[in-house]
Structure formats: structure tokens, C-alpha cells
C-alpha positions in Angstrom: 80.7 221.0 94.2 77.3 222.5 93.8 77.6 225.6 91.7 75.1 228.5 92.1 73.3 229.8 89.1 74.6 233.3 89.9 78.2 232.1 89.9 77.8 230.4 86.5 76.2 233.5 85.1 79.1 235.6 86.4 81.6 233.2 84.8 79.8 233.6 81.4 79.7 237.4 81.9 83.4 237.9 82.7 84.4 235.5 79.9 82.3 237.6 77.4 83.7 240.9 78.8 87.3 239.5 78.6 86.9 238.4 75.0 85.4 241.8 74.0 88.3 243.5 75.7 90.9 241.2 73.9 89.2 241.6 70.5 89.1 245.4 70.8 92.7 245.9 71.9 93.7 249.3 73.1 94.3 248.3 76.7 97.3 250.0 78.4 98.8 247.8 81.1 101.1 249.9 83.4 104.0 251.2 81.2 103.5 248.5 78.5 102.5 249.6 74.9 98.8 249.6 74.1 97.5 246.1 73.5 96.8 244.9 69.9 93.5 243.1 69.2 93.9 239.4 69.8 91.7 236.4 69.0 89.3 234.7 71.3 90.5 232.0 73.6 89.0 228.5 73.8 87.0 227.7 76.9 88.7 224.6 78.3 86.9 222.4 80.9 90.2 221.5 82.6 91.1 225.1 83.1 87.6 225.9 84.3 87.9 223.1 86.8 91.3 224.4 88.0 89.9 228.0 88.2 86.8 226.9 90.2 88.9 224.9 92.6 91.1 227.9 93.3 88.1 230.3 93.5 86.4 228.0 96.1 89.6 228.0 98.1 90.1 231.8 97.9 86.4 232.3 98.9 87.2 230.6 102.2 90.8 231.6 102.9 90.8 235.2 101.4 94.6 234.6 100.8 96.5 236.9 98.4 98.6 234.1 96.8 98.6 231.8 93.8 99.2 228.9 96.2 96.0 227.5 97.7 95.4 226.2 101.2 96.5 222.7 100.2 99.9 224.1 99.2 99.2 223.7 95.4 100.3 226.3 93.0 98.7 227.0 89.6 100.8 224.4 87.8 99.9 221.7 90.4 96.2 222.6 90.0 96.5 222.4 86.2 98.2 219.0 86.5 95.5 217.7 88.7 92.9 218.8 86.2 94.8 217.0 83.4 96.1 220.1 81.6 99.8 220.0 80.6 100.7 223.6 79.9 103.6 225.1 77.9 102.5 228.5 79.1 100.1 229.5 81.9 98.8 232.6 83.7 96.3 233.1 86.5 94.6 236.2 87.6 92.1 236.7 90.4 90.3 239.3 92.4 88.2 239.4 95.5 85.5 241.8 96.7 84.2 242.3 93.1 80.7 243.7 93.1 80.0 242.5 89.5 81.7 240.8 86.5 82.7 244.2 85.0 84.1 245.3 88.4 86.2 242.1 88.5 87.6 242.5 85.0 88.4 246.2 85.7 90.2 245.2 88.9 92.3 242.6 87.1 93.1 245.0 84.3 94.2 247.5 86.9 96.7 245.0 88.3 100.1 245.4 86.5 100.8 241.6 86.6 97.4 240.4 85.6 96.7 243.0 82.8 99.4 241.9 80.3 98.4 238.2 80.7 94.7 238.9 80.1 95.4 240.7 76.8 98.2 238.5 75.6 98.0 236.3 72.4 100.2 233.8 74.1 97.3 232.2 75.8 94.9 230.0 73.7 92.8 228.3 76.4 90.9 229.8 79.3 88.9 228.7 82.3 86.8 230.9 84.6 85.9 230.2 88.2 83.6 232.4 90.2 82.5 231.8 93.8 80.6 234.7 95.3 82.8 237.8 95.0 85.9 235.8 94.0 86.8 235.7 90.3 89.6 233.6 88.8 90.8 233.6 85.2 93.1 230.7 84.4 94.9 230.9 81.0 97.0 228.4 79.2 98.6 227.2 76.0 99.8 223.6 75.4 
């Protein structure tokens, strides 16, 4: 698919913001203890592919589900992208005005927040289509 320069820029921005947030620690997710600083994740082309596919789907369907319009869940999208995961997590938001808005919205979500600041995940892929942001995390 043809990717807009703005979408690619937003992918880079949210990845940088996410890594800064993870490195700093100090994030409180719901009633969880404050997050410890964790190391940067590796950008993985397969996870990026899966995240972009899902972001493209959400941009059209505006569905609030980890299952896309083809009936594929996150594990199915990772498998199609050639990534065999031991652990996975996927966070997304719609109607984000900027990359920092998108990350704030995901960190405000009690299911996404702990995933985003967890040391469990080693690999990451980001997909942005317009106002839809997807962060797909994994560990093999």
C-alpha cells in the first residue's frame, strides 16, 4: 500500500515518544505500581507490517476490536507477517490529533498501558493511517 509521508512521520514520532516513556519509567497504569524504566524495543519489520495492516483496516471500519474486518485477530496477523510470537500485545487508538495525543490515549487505557511499559516485549511495530495509531508488540 502507498504510505503517506505524514503517516510515516507519525510512526517515527510515536515510536520515539514510546521509547522515551519506557526509558523514563514512572508511569502509573490504573491501580498497578509505578512502572520501572525498561530498555528500548527493537523495531521489527514483520510487526510493522502487521500494525500497518490493522491500522489500514481500522481507518476504514472504525471498529473497536482486535479482530479485523477479515476476521483475523492479532495472532493471525502476526502469523501472516511471518512472526511467531511467544508473547504479544496490541494497542490502538483512533481520533488522535497527534502522536503525543495517541500515546496519551493509549496510556490512559487500563489494558494498553501495562503492555506499553512492560519489559516482556522485545520487538515492536507501529502502524499509522490518518488518525489511527497501532502499536504491536512481541517477544519470540
